[in-house]
N, C-alpha and C positions, 0 to 999 in steps of 0.2 A: 748586147742582147736586144732582140727585137722589141720595139715599143719604147725603148729608153731614148731620151734626148741627150745628145752629147754636145760639148762645147762648139764643135764645128757645124752643128745643125742650126745654130742660132744666129740671127742677124743682129749682132751687137751694135751696129751703127744706128739701129732704130730704138735704142734704149730710151724710155720715156723720162727724160731728165726732170722736167718740171713736175710731173706727177710724183716721181720718186722723192724729190725734195719736199714737195708739199706734204706727203704722207709721213716723212721721217725726220726732216731736218729744218723745218721752218721754226721750230722751237726746240729747246734743249730738254729732252726726255730723260727720266731717271736712268734708263739703261745706258744711254750715251754718257751720262755723268759717271756711271760705274766703269765704263770702258775707259774714259779719260783718266779716272783715278788709277786704274790698273796700269795703263800705259805710262802715265806720268811717273809712277813709282819705279818703273823700269828705267826710264830716262834719268831719273834722279840718281841712280847708281853709277852713272857715267859722267866723265869729266866734261865740262863745257868745251865745246869745239873738238871733242876727242874723236869724232868719227868723220873721216874725210869725205866719204861717199856713202850715201844710203839710198835705198829704193823703196818706193811704195808700190807694192806688187799688185797691180790691178786697182788703180786709184779711184775709178768711178768719179762721180761729182762730189764726193765727200771731202770737205776741206779740213775737218778737225784733225785727222791723223797726220796731215801734212804740216800742221802748225806745231804739233806736240814735240817734234824733234828739233825745233829751231835752236834751242840752246846747245844741243849736242852735235848735230849734224851740219857740217859746213856746206854740203850740197845734198839735194834729194832729187832723184829721178822719179817722177810720177808716171809710171808706165801704164798705159791704158789703150785698149784696142778699139773701143767704140767711138765713132766719129762725133756723136752728139756730146758724149762726156768730155772728149778732148776739147771741143769747141767751148764748152762751159768752163772748163778749167782755164783755158787760155784767156777767156774774157775776164774771169775773176782775177787772174794775175796781172793782166794789162790795165784794168780799169778799177781795181779794188774790189774786195769781196762784198757780197750782199750783207746788209745790216743784220740779217738773221744769224750770221756766224759769230757776231760779237759775244753773245753769252757763252759760246763754246770756248772762245779764246780767253774770256775773262776767267772761267773756271780753270782752264789749263794754266793760266799765269798765276792764279792763287796757289795752285798745287806745285808749281815750279816757277818761282819769281825770276829765274834767269831768262825766261822767255822775253822776246821783244815786247814793247808796250802796246803795239797795235797789231791788228789782224794782218794788215798789209806787210808790215815788217816781219811778222812771223812766217810769211810765205815767200819772202824775198829770196830764199835759198833754193826754191823749187824750180825745176825744169820739167816741162811736160814732154813726154816721149810717146808719140803715137805708134804703138806697136803691141804685139802679142807677148804676154808675159812668158810664154813658152820659149821665146827667143832670147830672154835675158841670159847673158853668159854666166857660167859657173864661176864663183869665187871673185866676182868683181866688186863686191861691196863689203863694208864693215858692219852694216846693219840693214835688216830688211823688216818691213812692216807689211802686214796683209790683213785687211778688214773686210769680212763678209764677201769673200771672193770664191774660194775653192769649192765651197758647198753650194754656191749659187750660180754656177755656170754649167752644171752637168747633173744628170740623174744617176750617174754610174760611179760606184764607190772606187773602182779601180782608177778611173780618170781623176777623181778627187785626190786619191792617194798620190798619183803621179804628179799632179800639180803641186801638192804639198811638198813632195820631194824636190821638185825644181825650186820652190821657194826656199827650202832649207839649204840647198846647194848654191844658191846665188850669192851667199856670203862666204867670205874666206873662213877657214877653220878658226874657231874662237870668236867669230862674228856673232852679233846678237840678233835674235829673232823675237818679234813681238807680233801677236796676231789675235784676232777675234773672229768667231764663227757663230752663225745662228745655230741653235741647238734643235735637232730634229726638224729641220726645215723641209717641208714637202715642196712639190711644184706649187708655185704661188702666182698671184695676180697683182699687178700694179695698175691703178686706175680702173676704168670700166672694161677695158678690152684686152690688155696685153697679158699673156701668160708666159712665165719664165721657169727654167728648170731649177730643181732643188734636190740636194742629196742629203738625206737625214743622217746627221752625225751627233755624237754625244761625247762626254769626257773620255769614256773608254775608247771610242773609235779614234779620237784625235790623239790620245796618248799612244795607242798602238802604232799609229802612222809615224809619229815623231820620235818615239823612244830610240829606234835604231840610228837615227840621224843626228841626235843631239845629246848634250849633257846638261845638267842643271835644269832639267825640264820641270816646269811647274804648270799644271793645267787645272783651272778652276771654272766655276760656272756661276751665273746669276739667273734668277727666275725670269719668266716672261714679263714684259712690261705692259700693263693694261692700258697705258696711255698711247700705245702704238697700235696701228692696224693689226688685226688678227690674221697673220699670214699662215697660221697653223704650227708655228714653232713653239718650243717649250722654254725658251730663254736664250742665253748666249754662253758660249764657251770661250774662255780667255787663256792665252798661252804666252809664256815667256821661256826662252831657252838660249843655249849657246850651241852653235853649230860644231859638230865634230870635225 
């Protein structure tokens, strides 16, 4: 539809990594603590080392989803299209994560004591893959995680739905899906100058997209976090499911 921004319209190589981290991840906010608690509960249902290959579907520069599966996933492909995000991830893995990630790791380890004792060790199983998530092959993984991706790369609901379908299909039948979405996220600004697409979704929309693709689908939400910048969202939607 005319006037809408689609994924391919955006220069993802120019993602403002430092501004994004400063606004969202230089301290542990209550909303992220809630996401970590949700995701950790999903991982605790799984056996230690029980997933041979997992994928972080659109990793961005966010390290805590990569840490959460360290007790369960023997390897994780962090698939990311943006050059600046890829460079950040590779620096973090090569030279050790920024100190600001330590509280995220500490909370994750309190919730799942099976996790390695340090941030660096919790990331040792991660491989950064510079590529488009739409090229991730179907059925190649036992678990997939996606955090704040599908609703933040397009303004078009059909494209959002297609990306979610690709996410659901990248695991083998019976594979686990864990995800978080911004709720009712409009087009948004990071820092003083950059504007990025948003596709407003809620529990009903996420459920409608994933219900035909999954079983054991559980979709919940949390309220907007007043300690975060006001991007215009109304909270977060959290998902766990098993792929059909």
